[in-house]
KEKE-3310 file (N, C-alpha, C; in steps of 0.2 Angstrom, whole numbers, plus 5000, padded with zeros to 4 digits):
npx = (5534:5539:5553:5556:5567:5574:5583:5593:5593:5605:5614:5609:5612:5626:5628:5624:5633:5644:5657:5655:5657:5650:5650:5647:5644:5641:5639:5640:5630:5625:5620:5629:5629:5639:5643:5655:5665:5677:5688:5688:5679:5666:5650:5637:5628:5621:5612:5607:5601:5603:5600:5608:5604:5603:5602:5600:5612:5620:5626:5616:5608:5592:5587:5577:5580:5592:5590:5580:5586:5597:5590:5585:5596:5602:5592:5594:5604)
npy = (5580:5596:5606:5623:5634:5650:5655:5665:5664:5664:5662:5649:5641:5642:5635:5622:5618:5617:5608:5600:5595:5584:5584:5575:5576:5566:5571:5572:5580:5586:5585:5589:5595:5599:5608:5610:5618:5615:5622:5621:5630:5635:5632:5629:5626:5615:5610:5600:5599:5587:5574:5561:5545:5535:5518:5503:5503:5509:5523:5530:5532:5533:5524:5532:5545:5547:5546:5556:5567:5568:5571:5583:5591:5591:5597:5610:5614)
npz = (5541:5536:5533:5531:5523:5520:5508:5497:5479:5473:5483:5487:5475:5476:5488:5484:5475:5483:5492:5506:5524:5536:5554:5569:5586:5600:5614:5633:5638:5627:5610:5595:5579:5565:5551:5539:5527:5513:5517:5530:5536:5546:5541:5545:5560:5572:5587:5601:5617:5630:5642:5652:5659:5674:5673:5679:5685:5676:5666:5654:5638:5629:5614:5608:5613:5607:5593:5591:5596:5587:5575:5579:5581:5568:5561:5565:5556)
capx = (5536:5544:5557:5557:5572:5574:5590:5593:5594:5612:5617:5607:5617:5633:5628:5623:5640:5650:5658:5654:5658:5646:5653:5642:5646:5636:5642:5636:5625:5622:5622:5631:5630:5642:5644:5661:5667:5683:5693:5687:5675:5659:5645:5631:5628:5614:5613:5601:5603:5600:5602:5609:5600:5605:5598:5603:5619:5624:5623:5615:5603:5588:5587:5573:5583:5598:5587:5576:5591:5601:5586:5584:5603:5603:5587:5597:5609)
capy = (5587:5599:5612:5628:5639:5656:5656:5668:5659:5664:5658:5642:5638:5641:5630:5616:5616:5617:5602:5601:5589:5585:5581:5575:5574:5564:5573:5570:5585:5589:5583:5594:5594:5605:5608:5614:5618:5612:5626:5620:5636:5633:5634:5629:5621:5614:5606:5598:5597:5581:5571:5554:5543:5529:5512:5496:5505:5511:5529:5528:5536:5528:5525:5537:5551:5547:5547:5562:5572:5569:5574:5591:5594:5591:5602:5616:5616)
capz = (5544:5532:5535:5526:5523:5516:5505:5491:5474:5471:5489:5486:5470:5478:5493:5481:5472:5488:5495:5514:5528:5542:5560:5574:5592:5605:5621:5639:5639:5621:5603:5591:5572:5562:5543:5537:5520:5511:5520:5537:5538:5548:5536:5549:5566:5576:5593:5605:5624:5633:5649:5652:5665:5677:5672:5681:5687:5670:5664:5647:5634:5626:5607:5606:5614:5602:5586:5591:5597:5581:5571:5581:5580:5561:5559:5566:5552)
cpx = (5541:5547:5558:5563:5572:5581:5589:5595:5602:5616:5616:5611:5624:5633:5628:5629:5645:5651:5659:5655:5654:5649:5647:5645:5641:5640:5638:5630:5622:5624:5623:5632:5633:5644:5650:5662:5674:5689:5692:5683:5668:5654:5638:5632:5622:5616:5606:5604:5599:5603:5603:5605:5603:5600:5602:5611:5623:5621:5622:5610:5598:5589:5583:5576:5589:5595:5584:5581:5595:5597:5586:5591:5604:5598:5590:5602:5606)
cpy = (5590:5605:5617:5633:5644:5657:5660:5663:5658:5660:5651:5638:5637:5636:5623:5614:5616:5610:5603:5594:5590:5581:5581:5572:5572:5565:5571:5574:5588:5585:5589:5592:5600:5604:5612:5613:5615:5616:5626:5626:5633:5636:5634:5625:5621:5610:5605:5596:5591:5579:5564:5552:5536:5524:5506:5498:5508:5518:5528:5533:5531:5529:5531:5544:5552:5549:5554:5568:5573:5573:5582:5594:5596:5597:5609:5619:5621)
cpz = (5538:5535:5530:5528:5518:5514:5498:5485:5473:5477:5489:5481:5472:5484:5490:5478:5477:5491:5503:5517:5534:5548:5565:5580:5597:5612:5627:5640:5633:5615:5599:5584:5569:5555:5542:5529:5519:5515:5528:5540:5540:5544:5540:5555:5569:5582:5597:5612:5626:5639:5649:5658:5667:5677:5674:5682:5682:5668:5656:5644:5630:5618:5604:5607:5609:5595:5586:5592:5591:5576:5572:5580:5572:5558:5560:5561:5546)
residu = (MET:SER:ILE:LYS:MET:SER:ILE:LYS:SER:LYS:GLU:LYS:ASP:SER:MET:ASN:SER:MET:LYS:THR:TYR:LEU:GLY:ILE:GLU:PHE:GLY:SER:THR:ARG:ILE:LYS:ALA:ILE:LEU:ILE:ASP:GLU:ASP:SER:LYS:VAL:VAL:ALA:GLN:GLY:SER:HIS:ASP:TRP:GLU:ASN:ARG:LEU:GLU:ASN:GLY:ILE:TRP:THR:TYR:SER:LEU:GLU:ASP:ILE:SER:GLY:GLY:LEU:PHE:LYS:ALA:ARG:ARG:GLY:LEU)
# end
């Protein structure tokens, strides 16, 4: 699967030279990915809604839900 983004070349060069930091939150109802720059300004963000489930008396998520949700949240950046 490929993801296409439309970014002007000047903006693309600026983004390539920018130092950024990725934060990921695995919340109870959503996975959120956020990219910030050196000044803590939000550059991009993405998220994926999900639901936990009760298995053997424990609230949990499957590994497939975690990896798929993380991919979808990151893809939103």
